[in-house]
C-alpha positions, -999 to 999 in steps of 0.1 A, spaced: 862 380 -686 836 376 -653 850 404 -640 842 426 -665 808 412 -673 801 420 -634 811 459 -644 784 458 -680 758 443 -660 758 474 -632 766 498 -659 732 488 -676 711 487 -643 724 523 -641 712 530 -671 678 514 -670 671 521 -632 641 549 -625 655 582 -629 645 594 -589 656 624 -576 677 611 -543 706 629 -529 727 624 -497 725 653 -472 765 662 -483 746 669 -520 732 705 -528 714 720 -554 703 748 -569 667 754 -562 643 776 -581 611 778 -576 582 788 -603 613 815 -617 624 828 -581 662 817 -572 661 801 -533 700 792 -533 719 759 -524 694 735 -507 698 700 -500 671 679 -515 659 638 -512 627 621 -518 607 610 -495 581 577 -499 586 587 -539 555 616 -538 572 641 -509 603 662 -520 621 673 -487 646 710 -496 668 714 -464 683 754 -467 710 766 -444 713 798 -458 684 813 -455 680 838 -488 651 869 -480 629 846 -511 628 818 -487 620 836 -452 588 854 -479 575 815 -487 575 803 -445 559 835 -439 531 828 -469 526 792 -456 526 806 -414 502 830 -427 477 802 -438 475 808 -477 483 779 -498 519 774 -513 523 757 -552 549 757 -569 574 747 -595 605 730 -587 633 731 -603 672 715 -588 700 718 -610 734 703 -599 762 696 -619 749 687 -655 714 677 -648 681 689 -637 654 676 -614 614 693 -617 582 686 -595 558 707 -615 534 719 -592 545 712 -557 522 719 -529 544 730 -497 531 703 -471 554 710 -442 580 737 -431 601 727 -402 622 751 -380 653 735 -368 657 727 -330 684 753 -313 705 747 -284 718 710 -290 738 715 -317 727 699 -347 718 715 -376 706 744 -383 688 735 -417 648 751 -423 631 718 -444 606 727 -468 584 693 -474 564 693 -507 537 669 -522 547 663 -559 531 637 -582 567 629 -596 602 639 -600 621 637 -629 657 643 -641 668 651 -669 709 662 -687 715 702 -684 714 705 -719 723 746 -716 761 757 -709 757 791 -700 775 800 -664 749 797 -637 740 829 -621 755 837 -581 733 825 -557 711 847 -534 730 855 -503 715 840 -471 718 844 -437 725 814 -409 706 807 -381 727 806 -346 702 812 -320 665 826 -312 650 849 -289 617 842 -277 594 864 -260 559 856 -231 533 882 -229 530 889 -191 561 880 -183 594 886 -172 629 883 -198 633 842 -203 670 827 -208 667 796 -229 691 780 -232 675 752 -257 644 748 -285 627 723 -303 623 724 -337 588 731 -346 563 721 -373 545 737 -390 516 724 -412 482 739 -424 450 721 -420 423 714 -445 409 749 -443 441 766 -446 450 777 -406 482 772 -402 490 751 -369 527 736 -346 527 706 -327 537 713 -290 563 742 -283 588 731 -261 617 746 -246 645 744 -218 645 771 -191 679 781 -174 685 776 -139 658 792 -114 635 807 -144 612 779 -140 591 800 -107 573 820 -130 557 791 -156 544 772 -123 531 801 -111 515 805 -149 509 766 -147 488 770 -118 462 800 -138 474 794 -176 458 819 -187 464 823 -223 495 844 -236 514 853 -268 551 841 -276 573 852 -299 601 835 -314 627 848 -336 653 829 -349 683 849 -351 717 850 -376 753 851 -362 751 892 -365 722 893 -340 695 901 -360 660 880 -369 658 857 -397 624 842 -390 598 854 -368 568 837 -354 539 851 -333 518 821 -315 487 832 -299 467 819 -267 497 800 -254 490 774 -225 516 758 -203 513 714 -208 543 707 -186 562 728 -164 592 696 -155 627 702 -138 651 687 -156 672 671 -124 705 687 -108 711 714 -133 683 733 -123 674 741 -156 634 731 -165 617 719 -196 584 738 -203 555 723 -228 528 745 -247 503 742 -269 489 775 -288 461 782 -310 464 805 -339 498 808 -357 513 839 -376 542 853 -390 564 877 -384 
């Protein structure tokens, strides 16, 4: 009798628990932002007011969204996340940050979007219609970088880059970190001695070699040039001014 009572109590607690949208890393939701479909994504709520969406398959609509944000334009959308028999909604969600993946370390290659939300509600999915096919997307596998006035760069690693917007709407990032292969340090050492501003172009590339996402950072100067020991690789960090998409 006590065992059955415990089960009833747990069931009742689950029924009356607050309807907050949460998901572990394995869950997938069909994402719709103001009527535009973005494919399957991960989703979770952090701190009750931030909806974090992670996309591994980068659909064209997501590229457009990231480009718009990187141009400094405000992005507000009504978010709809569908999975199984439930739909989770967040109206007037404001995009506050885009995190582009770290590459070369074997981690996840998802693009993460952080939205400020007033609330996320969970409701039963009432429609019995068959779910529409998800838009095709490409997966990021590697990257290419180009720095103006410098020879071709062999860089095996790129740090994650988080794009945010200042109060005046200007898009910005933190420091940009890369590692260059053995023998690639001298041009960066010379640049650090005479740190003239340069333009950095980054392409996030799919398995077929085609660029999926592009960023251009202007007025970049070196912050540090540090050898990483016996491997011969060198870690470079840069600070940049203006950010442009494409």
